[in-house]
C-alpha positions as CSV (number, residue, x, y, z in Angstrom):
1,M,-27.4,-7.0,-39.5
2,R,-25.6,-5.8,-36.4
3,L,-23.1,-8.1,-34.9
4,T,-22.7,-8.1,-31.1
5,V,-19.5,-9.2,-29.4
6,P,-20.4,-11.4,-26.5
7,R,-19.2,-10.1,-23.1
8,P,-16.5,-12.3,-21.5
9,R,-17.9,-14.5,-18.8
10,S,-17.6,-13.3,-15.3
11,L,-14.8,-14.6,-13.1
12,A,-17.3,-16.6,-11.1
13,G,-18.8,-18.1,-14.2
14,Q,-15.3,-19.0,-15.5
15,L,-14.4,-20.7,-12.2
16,F,-17.8,-22.5,-12.2
17,A,-17.2,-23.9,-15.7
18,M,-13.7,-24.9,-14.8
19,Q,-14.7,-26.5,-11.5
20,A,-17.7,-28.3,-13.1
21,V,-15.4,-29.8,-15.9
22,L,-12.8,-30.7,-13.3
23,I,-15.3,-32.5,-11.1
24,A,-16.8,-34.3,-14.1
25,V,-13.4,-35.5,-15.2
26,V,-12.4,-36.6,-11.8
27,V,-15.7,-38.5,-11.2
28,A,-15.6,-40.1,-14.6
29,G,-11.9,-41.0,-14.2
30,Y,-12.6,-42.5,-10.8
31,A,-15.6,-44.4,-12.1
32,L,-13.6,-45.8,-15.1
33,F,-10.7,-46.8,-12.8
34,T,-13.1,-48.4,-10.3
35,Y,-14.8,-50.3,-13.2
36,V,-11.5,-51.6,-14.6
37,S,-10.2,-52.4,-11.1
38,D,-13.5,-54.2,-10.2
39,R,-13.4,-56.3,-13.4
40,S,-9.8,-57.3,-12.8
41,Q,-10.6,-58.2,-9.2
42,A,-13.7,-60.2,-10.5
43,E,-11.5,-62.1,-12.9
44,E,-8.9,-62.8,-10.2
45,A,-11.7,-63.9,-7.8
46,A,-13.2,-66.2,-10.5
47,A,-9.7,-67.7,-11.1
48,R,-9.2,-68.4,-7.4
49,Q,-12.7,-69.9,-7.1
50,A,-12.1,-72.1,-10.2
51,R,-8.7,-73.2,-8.8
52,A,-10.2,-74.0,-5.4
53,V,-13.1,-76.1,-6.9
54,A,-10.7,-78.0,-9.3
55,R,-8.3,-78.9,-6.5
56,S,-11.1,-79.9,-4.2
57,V,-12.5,-82.3,-6.9
58,A,-9.1,-83.6,-7.8
59,D,-8.3,-84.4,-4.1
60,S,-11.6,-86.1,-3.5
61,P,-11.1,-89.9,-2.8
62,S,-14.3,-90.7,-4.6
63,V,-13.0,-89.1,-7.8
64,L,-9.8,-91.1,-7.6
65,S,-11.8,-94.3,-7.0
66,A,-14.1,-93.6,-9.9
67,A,-11.1,-92.9,-12.2
68,R,-10.0,-96.5,-11.6
69,T,-13.3,-98.0,-12.8
70,P,-14.0,-99.0,-16.4
71,D,-16.8,-96.4,-16.7
72,P,-15.9,-93.3,-14.6
73,T,-18.7,-91.3,-16.2
74,A,-21.4,-93.2,-14.4
75,E,-20.1,-92.0,-11.0
76,L,-18.5,-88.8,-11.8
77,Q,-21.1,-87.0,-14.0
78,P,-23.7,-86.7,-11.2
79,Y,-20.9,-85.7,-8.8
80,A,-19.7,-83.0,-11.1
81,L,-23.2,-81.5,-11.6
82,K,-23.7,-81.4,-7.9
83,V,-20.4,-79.6,-7.4
84,M,-21.3,-77.1,-10.1
85,R,-24.6,-76.3,-8.3
86,D,-23.0,-76.1,-4.9
87,T,-20.0,-73.9,-5.9
88,E,-21.7,-71.7,-8.5
89,V,-19.2,-72.5,-11.3
90,D,-20.2,-72.9,-14.9
91,F,-18.6,-76.2,-15.5
92,V,-16.6,-79.0,-13.8
93,T,-14.9,-81.3,-16.4
94,I,-13.2,-84.5,-15.3
95,M,-11.1,-86.2,-18.0
96,D,-8.4,-88.8,-18.5
97,P,-4.8,-87.9,-19.1
98,R,-5.4,-87.8,-22.9
99,G,-8.1,-85.1,-22.4
100,I,-11.1,-87.4,-23.1
101,R,-14.0,-85.9,-21.1
102,W,-15.6,-88.1,-18.4
103,T,-18.0,-85.3,-17.4
104,H,-19.5,-82.1,-18.9
105,P,-22.5,-79.9,-18.3
106,D,-23.6,-80.8,-21.8
107,P,-23.8,-84.7,-21.9
108,R,-23.2,-84.6,-25.7
109,Q,-19.7,-83.4,-25.0
110,I,-18.8,-86.5,-22.9
111,G,-16.3,-88.6,-24.6
112,Q,-15.0,-85.6,-26.7
113,T,-11.6,-84.1,-26.4
114,F,-11.1,-81.3,-23.9
115,Q,-10.6,-77.9,-25.5
116,G,-7.8,-76.2,-23.7
117,H,-4.2,-76.7,-22.5
118,T,-3.3,-79.6,-20.3
119,E,0.5,-79.9,-20.7
120,R,1.4,-78.2,-17.4
121,A,-1.3,-80.2,-15.5
122,L,0.2,-83.5,-17.0
123,R,3.5,-82.4,-15.4
124,G,1.8,-82.1,-12.0
125,Q,1.1,-78.4,-12.0
126,T,-2.2,-76.5,-11.3
127,F,-2.7,-73.4,-13.5
128,T,-5.4,-71.0,-14.6
129,E,-6.1,-69.5,-18.0
130,T,-8.8,-67.7,-20.0
131,Y,-9.8,-69.9,-23.0
132,T,-12.8,-70.2,-25.4
133,G,-14.3,-73.6,-25.2
134,T,-17.6,-75.2,-25.9
135,L,-19.4,-72.9,-23.5
136,G,-17.6,-69.7,-24.8
137,P,-14.8,-67.7,-23.2
138,S,-14.2,-68.7,-19.6
139,V,-11.7,-68.4,-16.8
140,R,-10.7,-71.9,-15.9
141,A,-8.3,-73.8,-13.7
142,V,-6.7,-77.2,-14.7
143,T,-5.2,-79.5,-12.0
144,P,-4.1,-83.2,-12.1
145,I,-5.7,-86.2,-10.3
146,R,-2.8,-88.1,-8.7
147,D,-2.5,-91.7,-7.7
148,G,0.7,-91.6,-5.8
149,D,3.2,-90.1,-8.3
150,R,1.2,-91.0,-11.3
151,V,-1.3,-88.7,-13.0
152,V,-4.5,-90.7,-13.7
153,G,-6.7,-87.9,-14.7
154,L,-7.4,-84.1,-15.0
155,V,-10.0,-81.8,-13.5
156,S,-10.9,-78.4,-15.1
157,A,-13.4,-76.0,-13.4
158,G,-14.3,-72.6,-14.8
159,I,-16.6,-69.6,-14.9
160,R,-17.7,-68.0,-18.1
161,V,-16.5,-64.5,-18.9
162,E,-20.1,-63.6,-19.5
163,Q,-20.9,-64.5,-16.0
164,I,-18.0,-62.4,-14.7
165,T,-19.2,-59.5,-16.8
166,Q,-22.6,-59.8,-15.3
167,R,-21.3,-59.6,-11.8
168,V,-19.2,-56.5,-12.6
169,Q,-22.2,-54.9,-14.2
170,E,-24.2,-55.3,-11.0
171,Q,-21.4,-53.5,-9.2
172,L,-21.2,-50.9,-12.0
173,T,-24.8,-49.9,-11.5
174,A,-24.1,-49.1,-7.9
175,L,-20.9,-47.4,-8.9
176,L,-22.7,-45.2,-11.5
177,G,-25.2,-44.2,-8.8
178,V,-22.5,-43.1,-6.4
179,A,-20.6,-41.3,-9.2
180,A,-23.8,-39.5,-10.2
181,G,-24.5,-38.5,-6.6
182,A,-20.9,-37.2,-6.2
183,L,-21.1,-35.3,-9.5
184,L,-24.5,-33.7,-8.4
185,L,-23.2,-32.9,-4.9
186,G,-20.0,-31.4,-6.4
187,A,-22.0,-29.3,-8.9
188,V,-24.3,-28.0,-6.3
189,G,-21.4,-27.1,-4.0
190,T,-19.6,-25.4,-6.8
191,Y,-22.7,-23.5,-7.8
192,V,-23.2,-22.2,-4.2
193,V,-19.5,-21.2,-3.8
194,N,-19.5,-19.5,-7.2
195,A,-22.8,-17.7,-6.5
196,R,-21.2,-16.2,-3.4
197,L,-18.1,-15.3,-5.4
198,R,-20.3,-13.7,-8.0
199,R,-22.0,-11.5,-5.4
200,H,-18.6,-10.4,-4.0
201,T,-17.1,-9.7,-7.4
202,H,-20.4,-8.1,-8.7
203,G,-20.4,-10.3,-11.8
204,M,-17.1,-8.8,-13.1
205,N,-14.6,-10.8,-15.1
206,A,-10.9,-11.1,-14.5
207,S,-10.0,-8.2,-16.9
208,E,-12.5,-5.9,-15.3
209,L,-11.3,-6.8,-11.8
210,S,-7.7,-6.1,-12.9
211,R,-8.7,-2.8,-14.5
212,M,-10.6,-1.8,-11.3
213,H,-7.5,-2.6,-9.2
214,D,-5.3,-0.4,-11.5
215,Y,-7.8,2.5,-11.2
216,H,-8.0,1.9,-7.4
217,Q,-4.2,2.2,-7.1
218,A,-4.0,5.2,-9.4
219,V,-6.8,7.1,-7.5
220,L,-5.4,6.1,-4.1
221,H,-2.0,7.7,-4.8
222,A,-3.4,10.6,-6.8
223,V,-5.7,12.0,-4.1
224,R,-4.0,14.6,-2.0
225,E,-6.5,14.2,0.8
226,G,-5.9,11.5,3.3
227,L,-7.8,8.2,3.0
228,L,-7.8,5.6,5.7
229,M,-9.8,2.4,5.8
230,L,-10.2,0.3,9.0
231,D,-11.5,-3.2,9.3
232,G,-14.0,-4.4,11.8
233,Q,-11.4,-4.7,14.5
234,Y,-10.2,-1.0,13.9
235,R,-7.0,-2.2,12.2
236,V,-5.6,-0.3,9.3
237,A,-6.6,-2.1,6.1
238,L,-5.6,0.6,3.7
239,I,-3.9,4.0,3.8
240,N,-2.8,6.3,1.0
241,D,0.2,8.6,0.7
242,G,-1.8,11.6,1.8
243,G,-3.0,9.8,4.9
244,R,0.5,8.8,5.9
245,E,1.7,12.4,5.5
246,L,-1.2,14.0,7.4
247,L,-1.1,11.6,10.3
248,G,2.7,11.6,10.4
249,V,3.0,7.8,10.4
250,A,5.8,6.0,8.6
251,G,6.6,2.4,7.8
252,D,4.2,-0.5,7.3
253,V,1.1,0.4,9.3
254,V,-1.3,-1.9,7.5
255,G,-2.7,-4.5,10.0
256,R,-1.9,-2.3,13.0
257,S,-4.6,-1.1,15.4
258,V,-5.4,2.6,15.3
259,A,-4.5,2.8,19.0
260,Q,-0.9,1.8,18.1
261,L,-0.3,4.6,15.7
262,G,0.7,7.1,18.4
263,L,-2.0,9.7,17.4
264,P,-3.4,12.3,19.8
265,A,-6.0,10.8,22.1
266,P,-9.0,12.9,20.7
267,L,-8.1,11.9,17.2
268,T,-7.7,8.2,18.2
269,G,-11.1,8.4,19.9
270,A,-12.7,9.8,16.8
271,L,-11.3,7.0,14.6
272,L,-12.4,4.3,17.1
273,A,-15.9,5.7,17.4
274,S,-18.7,3.5,16.1
275,E,-20.9,6.4,15.0
276,P,-20.1,8.6,12.0
277,R,-18.1,11.8,12.5
278,V,-18.7,14.8,10.2
279,D,-16.2,17.6,9.7
280,E,-14.6,17.3,13.1
281,V,-11.5,19.4,13.7
282,H,-8.6,17.6,15.3
283,L,-4.9,18.5,15.9
284,T,-1.8,16.4,15.3
285,A,1.7,17.4,16.3
286,S,1.9,19.9,13.4
287,R,-1.4,20.0,11.5
288,V,-5.0,20.9,11.9
289,L,-7.2,18.2,10.3
290,V,-10.8,17.9,9.4
291,V,-11.9,14.3,10.0
292,N,-14.9,12.5,8.5
293,T,-15.7,8.9,9.3
294,S,-18.3,6.6,7.7
295,P,-19.0,3.0,8.9
296,V,-19.1,0.4,6.2
297,S,-21.8,-2.2,6.8
298,G,-23.5,-4.9,4.9
299,G,-25.6,-6.6,7.5
300,E,-22.7,-6.5,9.9
301,R,-20.0,-4.0,10.7
302,R,-17.2,-4.4,8.1
303,G,-15.0,-1.4,8.9
304,T,-14.8,2.4,8.7
305,V,-13.8,4.8,5.9
306,V,-11.9,7.8,7.1
307,T,-11.1,10.9,5.1
308,L,-8.7,13.6,6.3
309,R,-8.3,17.2,5.0
310,D,-5.4,19.5,6.0
311,V,-6.8,22.8,7.1
312,T,-3.7,24.1,8.8
313,E,-3.2,27.0,6.5
314,L,-6.9,27.6,6.4
315,Q,-7.1,27.7,10.2
316,S,-4.2,30.2,10.3
317,L,-6.0,32.4,7.7
318,M,-9.2,32.1,9.7
319,G,-7.3,33.3,12.8
320,E,-5.9,36.2,10.9
321,L,-9.4,37.0,9.6
322,D,-10.8,36.9,13.1
323,S,-8.1,39.4,14.1
324,E,-8.9,41.6,11.2
325,R,-12.6,41.4,12.0
326,G,-11.8,42.4,15.5
327,F,-9.7,45.3,14.3
328,T,-12.6,46.4,12.1
329,Q,-15.0,46.2,15.0
330,A,-12.6,48.2,17.1
331,L,-12.2,50.8,14.4
332,R,-15.9,51.0,14.1
333,S,-16.3,51.5,17.8
334,Q,-13.4,54.1,17.8
335,A,-15.0,55.9,14.8
336,H,-18.3,56.0,16.8
337,E,-16.5,57.4,19.8
338,A,-14.5,59.8,17.7
339,A,-17.8,61.1,16.2
340,N,-19.2,61.6,19.7
341,R,-16.1,63.5,20.8
342,L,-16.1,65.6,17.6
343,H,-19.8,66.5,18.3
344,T,-18.7,67.5,21.8
345,V,-15.9,69.7,20.5
346,V,-18.2,71.3,17.9
347,S,-20.9,71.9,20.5
348,L,-18.3,73.5,22.9
349,I,-17.2,75.8,20.1
350,E,-20.8,76.7,19.3
351,L,-21.3,77.6,22.9
352,G,-18.4,80.0,22.7
353,R,-16.1,77.8,24.9
354,A,-13.3,77.4,22.4
355,Q,-10.6,77.0,25.1
356,E,-12.5,74.1,26.8
357,A,-13.0,72.5,23.3
358,V,-9.2,72.7,22.7
359,E,-8.4,71.2,26.1
360,F,-11.0,68.4,25.6
361,A,-9.6,67.5,22.1
362,T,-6.0,67.7,23.3
363,A,-6.6,65.4,26.2
364,E,-8.2,62.7,24.0
365,L,-5.3,62.9,21.5
366,E,-2.8,62.7,24.3
367,L,-4.5,59.6,25.7
368,A,-4.6,57.8,22.4
369,Q,-1.0,58.8,21.6
370,A,0.2,57.7,25.0
371,L,-1.3,54.3,24.5
372,T,0.3,54.0,21.0
373,D,3.7,55.2,22.4
374,Q,3.5,52.8,25.3
375,V,2.9,49.8,23.0
376,V,5.4,50.8,20.3
377,A,8.1,51.6,22.9
378,A,7.7,48.2,24.5
379,V,7.1,46.2,21.3
380,S,8.4,47.7,18.2
381,E,8.0,44.6,16.1
382,P,5.2,45.8,13.7
383,V,3.0,42.7,13.7
384,L,2.9,42.3,17.4
385,A,2.5,46.0,18.0
386,A,-0.5,46.2,15.6
387,L,-2.0,43.1,17.2
388,L,-1.7,44.6,20.7
389,L,-3.2,47.9,19.7
390,G,-6.2,46.2,18.1
391,K,-6.7,43.8,21.1
392,T,-6.4,46.8,23.5
393,A,-9.3,48.5,21.7
394,Q,-11.3,45.3,21.7
395,A,-10.7,44.7,25.4
396,N,-11.7,48.3,26.3
397,E,-15.0,47.7,24.5
398,R,-15.6,44.7,26.7
399,G,-14.7,46.6,29.9
400,V,-11.2,44.9,30.3
401,E,-8.0,46.9,30.6
402,L,-5.2,45.4,28.5
403,V,-1.7,46.6,29.5
404,V,1.7,45.9,28.2
405,S,4.1,45.2,31.1
406,Q,7.1,47.4,31.7
407,D,9.6,44.7,31.2
408,S,8.4,44.1,27.7
409,S,11.1,44.7,25.1
410,L,10.9,43.4,21.6
411,D,12.7,45.3,18.8
412,D,12.0,45.1,15.1
413,G,14.2,42.7,13.2
414,L,15.0,40.4,16.1
415,L,12.6,37.6,15.0
416,P,14.1,35.2,12.5
417,D,12.4,34.3,9.2
418,T,11.7,30.8,10.6
419,L,9.2,32.4,13.0
420,P,6.5,33.8,10.7
421,A,4.2,36.6,11.8
422,R,1.2,34.4,11.2
423,D,2.3,32.0,14.0
424,L,2.9,34.9,16.3
425,V,-0.7,36.2,15.7
426,T,-2.0,32.6,16.4
427,I,-0.1,32.4,19.7
428,L,-0.6,35.8,21.1
429,G,-4.0,36.4,19.7
430,N,-5.5,33.2,21.2
431,L,-3.9,33.8,24.6
432,I,-5.2,37.4,24.8
433,D,-8.7,36.4,23.6
434,N,-8.8,33.6,26.3
435,A,-7.5,36.0,29.0
436,V,-10.1,38.7,28.1
437,D,-12.9,36.1,28.2
438,A,-11.7,35.0,31.7
439,A,-11.2,38.6,33.1
440,Q,-14.4,40.0,31.7
441,G,-16.9,40.7,34.5
442,T,-14.3,40.5,37.3
443,V,-13.5,43.4,39.7
444,R,-10.8,45.6,38.1
445,A,-10.7,43.4,35.0
446,R,-7.2,43.4,33.6
447,V,-5.1,41.5,31.1
448,T,-1.3,41.9,31.3
449,V,0.8,41.1,28.2
450,T,4.6,40.6,28.3
451,A,6.6,40.2,25.1
452,R,10.4,40.2,25.4
453,T,13.5,38.4,24.3
454,Q,16.1,36.9,26.7
455,R,19.3,34.9,26.5
456,P,19.4,32.0,29.0
457,A,22.1,29.4,28.9
458,T,20.2,27.4,26.3
459,G,20.3,30.2,23.8
460,P,18.1,33.3,22.8
461,E,14.4,32.9,23.1
462,L,11.2,34.8,22.7
463,V,8.9,34.9,25.8
464,L,5.2,35.7,25.4
465,R,3.3,35.9,28.7
466,V,-0.4,36.7,29.2
467,S,-2.0,36.9,32.6
468,D,-5.5,37.8,33.6
469,T,-7.6,38.6,36.7
470,G,-10.0,35.8,36.1
471,P,-10.8,32.7,38.3
472,G,-7.7,30.8,37.2
473,V,-7.2,27.2,36.1
474,D,-8.3,24.3,38.2
475,P,-5.3,22.1,39.0
476,A,-7.4,19.1,37.8
477,H,-7.6,20.7,34.4
478,A,-3.9,21.8,34.2
479,E,-3.1,19.4,31.4
480,A,-6.6,18.9,29.9
481,V,-6.8,22.7,29.3
482,F,-4.4,22.2,26.3
483,E,-6.5,19.5,24.7
484,R,-8.6,20.2,21.7
485,G,-12.3,20.4,22.7
486,F,-11.7,21.4,26.3
487,S,-13.6,24.5,27.5
488,T,-15.3,25.7,30.6
489,K,-17.7,28.0,28.6
490,P,-20.8,27.0,26.6
491,A,-19.9,26.1,23.0
492,G,-20.8,28.7,20.4
493,P,-21.9,28.1,16.8
494,G,-18.3,27.5,15.8
495,G,-17.5,25.4,18.8
496,R,-14.9,26.0,21.5
497,G,-11.8,24.3,22.8
498,L,-9.4,25.0,19.8
499,G,-7.5,28.1,20.8
500,L,-5.0,26.8,23.4
501,A,-4.7,23.6,21.4
502,L,-3.6,25.7,18.4
503,V,-1.2,27.6,20.6
504,R,0.4,24.5,21.9
505,Q,0.7,23.0,18.4
506,T,2.3,26.1,17.0
507,A,4.7,26.4,20.0
508,Q,5.8,22.7,19.6
509,R,6.2,23.2,15.8
510,H,8.9,25.8,16.5
511,G,10.5,23.8,19.3
512,G,9.0,25.9,22.0
513,S,6.9,25.2,25.1
514,L,3.7,26.3,26.7
515,T,3.1,26.4,30.4
516,V,0.3,27.6,32.7
517,A,0.6,28.8,36.3
518,E,-1.2,31.0,38.8
519,A,-0.8,34.7,38.1
520,D,0.2,37.2,40.9
521,G,-3.0,38.2,42.6
522,G,-5.0,35.3,41.2
523,G,-6.1,34.4,37.7
524,A,-4.1,32.3,35.2
525,E,-0.8,33.1,33.5
526,F,0.1,31.4,30.2
527,E,3.7,31.5,29.0
528,V,5.1,30.6,25.6
529,R,8.9,30.3,25.1
530,L,10.1,30.0,21.5
531,P,13.8,29.5,20.6
532,L,15.1,32.2,18.2
533,R,17.0,29.7,16.1
534,E,16.3,26.9,13.7
535,P,14.0,24.4,15.5
536,G,15.7,21.3,16.6
537,T,13.9,18.2,17.9
538,G,11.2,20.3,19.4
539,G,10.3,21.1,22.9
540,G,7.7,19.4,24.9
541,V,4.7,21.1,26.5
542,T,4.8,21.3,30.3
543,S,2.1,22.2,32.6
544,T,2.4,23.8,36.1
545,A,-0.6,23.2,38.2
546,P,-1.9,26.5,39.7
547,A,-3.6,27.0,42.9
548,G,-6.4,29.0,41.3
549,R,-10.0,28.2,41.2
550,G,-12.3,27.4,38.2
551,A,-11.0,27.7,34.7
552,G,-9.9,30.8,32.9
553,G,-9.8,31.2,29.1
554,D,-11.3,29.3,26.2
555,A,-9.3,26.0,26.2
């Protein structure tokens, strides 16, 4: 025989049982208290009624007159019976000072001695007591009949305890009905409330809820990705450690609106959106985040669950991969051109024109070497030199001339370790790509690159300047051009509007600045200034409105 351990009752079930018992005890206690109180009040009312009847009879002139006659019973018995009927008392007994009855509801008891206490009444006092007489237990009042200062008789009026009990029982029936109604109403209300609680707690008991809370806290702090939960008014209801780090918020942000967190406008807009967002890329001051939002609804909007993934490193690697892919394409194109030139040289030799073949090959070598010498002479820093050579080949393939300005001067070893080559590739690579896109298709399409160091009063800095012959940047877009998602060209499969935003983010991370102005001869000129020292508080991004037309580059 297999024994099964019963599962503990759910939290809602335990609360229902406790509330049901509590309501039953309260109602029963109130009913008992009311019954005892009503009985006490009924006995007091009976005592007052008996006292009033007894005093009225004792003060009646006809009773005093009959007490002086030889046979008081003849006049007083009918009078006493009439008073009993009119006042609804169970007996009115009139007696002489010795306690011999003149009247009684049972005529056989007339002439017998009164059963009860009379001493206080003989002293002129009126009192009440509960005593068992010939009619059973009763609440009675005894008062003297006075003839001046002399007591000539006594009057006792009373109500049987049985009659009092009957009156209380009539009230008790109504009381029990009210108590039963209150108990039923309380039980129904408790059931409804606990049914709602059971739905919200999913039928779990207290230990299960506690265990789930512990798991919740452990998972919340263990997950490296950012987790943010917003309520229906877009206030922060929950945020884990990863979310605080990725968003760059500190302090107690729970209960604050998303709009008060100081996040970039595009990211704030994504968090405030009512529709879901899937794998959207957004930038903060120092990170590239992938944001997913999912509304929580259960018949009504209850809030939003937001997950954040840090892809800063991945984005940098993708930028490097794009550069490598461009280099590969450039090498493929150069290999194709080299093959064509080699076929030309071979054909000239086969035609017996060896001298012309040598001159042709030498001219091509001199042109390639001149380009390499020009770039290396101006920028001997290996990463930037390799980037410029690759971008030059790519630009030539697209019909754009890429030149390095004569005032470029950047020697190897000048850049500090705090300025990694990856960030330089991100900055200069995106600026050149945008410039080539803007210049392509224009007359005498050209992109001019300047890379040099200088030492102003504020300290040594690296200047990277890229200008193009494109249509320039519209003054109305001078600031928006740096925002993530802004672009004047149709979006491709991977989307647009991230290049300049990444450039600005990288520049700010190193305490630098990014500006845009109109280039000499038209087009746009973007300039990045990076301090060649440990970054301080960081430089802000400024924007100089150009007088150009349209928008150049992929913003």
